[in-house]
N, C-alpha and C positions, 0 to 999 in steps of 0.2 A: 504494500500500500504506500501511498505518498502523503506528505504533509507540506502544505504551502506556508512558507514563512510570512508572518503578518507584521504590520507596522509596529505593533506593541511588543514584538519579540526583539526589537533592536537593543543590543547590549545585554541580552539575556543568554543564558546557557539552556539549551533544550535537553531535558533529561527524559529518557524513554526506557521504561522497564516492562518486560513481559514476564508473566508467570503462567505456569500450567498446573492445574489442580484436578482433583477428582481421580488426578492420576488414579433330559430326564435325570434327577438326582438319584444316585445309586446308594441306598443305605448299606452300612456295614454292621453286622450283628454277630452276637455270640449267644450260645444257649447253654443252660444247665438243665437238670431233670425237670424242674418245675417253672422255669422262667426264661424269658428271652430279652436281651438288651440290644437295642439298635442305636447307632450313632450316625448322624448325617449332617451335611451342610445343605441348607435348603435354598441356596442362591443358584437356581438352575441356569440363569443367564451367564454365570461365571464359569460353568463347567467347560473344560477343555477336552480335546480328543484323547489325551493321555490319561484322563480320569482325575486330574488335579483341577483346582479352582484358582483362577487368576484374579488378584485384587491389586489396587494401588492405594496410596496414602489417602486417608480420609474415608475409605470404604468401611462398611460394617460387615463382618462375617457373621452370618446367622446360623447358630448351631441348634440341633434338636436331638434329644435323647428320649427314647421310648422304652419303657420296661413293661413287658407283658407277663401276666400271671397265666400260665398255660395249664395250671393244675385245677383240681376240683376243690381245693381248700384255700382259705385266706392266707396270704403271706404277710408277715409282720416284721418290723424292725429291720428294714433293708438299708444297706449302706452302698451308695453308688459313688465311685471315684471317677473323676474326669480329668485326665492328665493333659496339661499344656506343655509346649516346648519352652516357654519362657517362665522364669520364676516370679516375674512381676505381675501380680494379680490386679494392679490398679487400672490397667488398660481394659480389663474385662468389665463390661458395663453391668455391675451387680444389681443395679436398680431395675434392670430389664429381665432378671431371672423370673421365670414363671413355672409353676408346677400345677397344672390344670386343676386349680381350686382345692387341692388336698393339702392337709397340714404337712409341713416339711421343715427341715432345718438345713442350713447351708453354711459352709466355712471354706476359707482358702488356706491350704496347708501343703507346703513342700511341693510346689509346682502343680497343684491339682485342686479342683473343686471337690468338696465332699458333701454329698446330698444325703440326708437322713429322711427316709420315708417310713412313716409309722405303719402303714398297711396298704395292701392292694387286695381287693376282693377277688374271688375265684373268677377267672376269665376276664379280669379287669385290666386296665392299662393306665400307666402314669406317663405323662409327657412333660419333659423339662426343656425349656427353651431359654437361650440367652444369646447375647451378641458380644463381639470382640471388635473394637475399633482400631483399625490399622493406623499407626503413626509413622513419623519420618524415620524413627530408629529401626523400623521393620523393613525398610526398603532393601530389596535384593535378597531377603531371607525367605525361608520356608517355615510355615507354622504347621506342626503336626499335632494331632489330638486323638486320644484313645479313651474310651469309656470302659469301666470294669465293674463287675458285680459278682461277688462270691468266687473270685479267682478266674472268672471268664472274661476275657478282654475282646473288644471289637477290633477289627482291622482299623488302622489309622486313617483319618481323613487328612488331606494334604492341601494347604492353601499357599500358593506361591505369590509373593509380593513383588510385583513387577513395576515398571515405571517408564518414563519418557525423558529423553534429553532435550533440553530447550536451548536453541542458539538464535542469536539476533545480531544483525549487522546493518550498517548503513551502506547502501550500494553506491551512492554518489558522494562519498565522504570528501570534505575539503576543510580548509582551515576556518572559514567563516562563511556565513550565508547572508544575503541581502533580502529585504522584503520582496516577496513575489517569487523567490527561489523555491524550488521543490526539493524536499528531502525524501528520498526513497528508502524505506525500510524493508528488510526481509526477515521473517520469522520462520524457523524450521523446527518442527517437532518430530523427533525420531523415536520410534518404539525400540527400546533397547532389549526387549525380551522376545521370547518365542511365542508368547501368548498375545491374543488380540486385546487391545485396549479400547474401552468404550467410555462414553460419558465424560470425555476430557473437556475442560474449559480453559481457554487461553485468555488471560487478562493482560491488556497492554495499556500502560498509562503514559501520557505525555505531560510533564510538569504537574503531576498529581491528578490529572483529569482522565 
């Protein structure tokens, strides 16, 4: 795009900054004799051909754990462990944890969430959902997650944190510009990963506008 130098720009330095932001789910489950635990990422639009999920900074990863009582008796005092690859639980949005209206307890301990479920009726199901917000420190990393119940572990879910490289230059650069001169800028956004990036927003400001 181009910018035409105005009369009021005389004697001023034109600053221009560009930023880029925004940068079928297959459940994985494990079974014991009387229960089944399933762990999945529910963001179907993020699913890649290799079975991983691609995110960029600012995205929320939506997790879902389902525990099914497949027996004819009530199950009581269940402890579900949900392991994350990062020891910092602060980035997990604990206020968004939900356990389909049943009484439960939750705590963060040694890289994992621990959910305490008081009971599940025969043939009943408990669903746990929560989100993880990707921040700038996660860029270029892979987040693994595994749920476990009574020694049975699900296969891991895999979220790959990808991103874009932003480059900006002035095509007709010179020492100074006169009113009426045209300044031509070029912005290039490069996907640095093997995954498709979606919902990117490029913000470009000239003198704070």
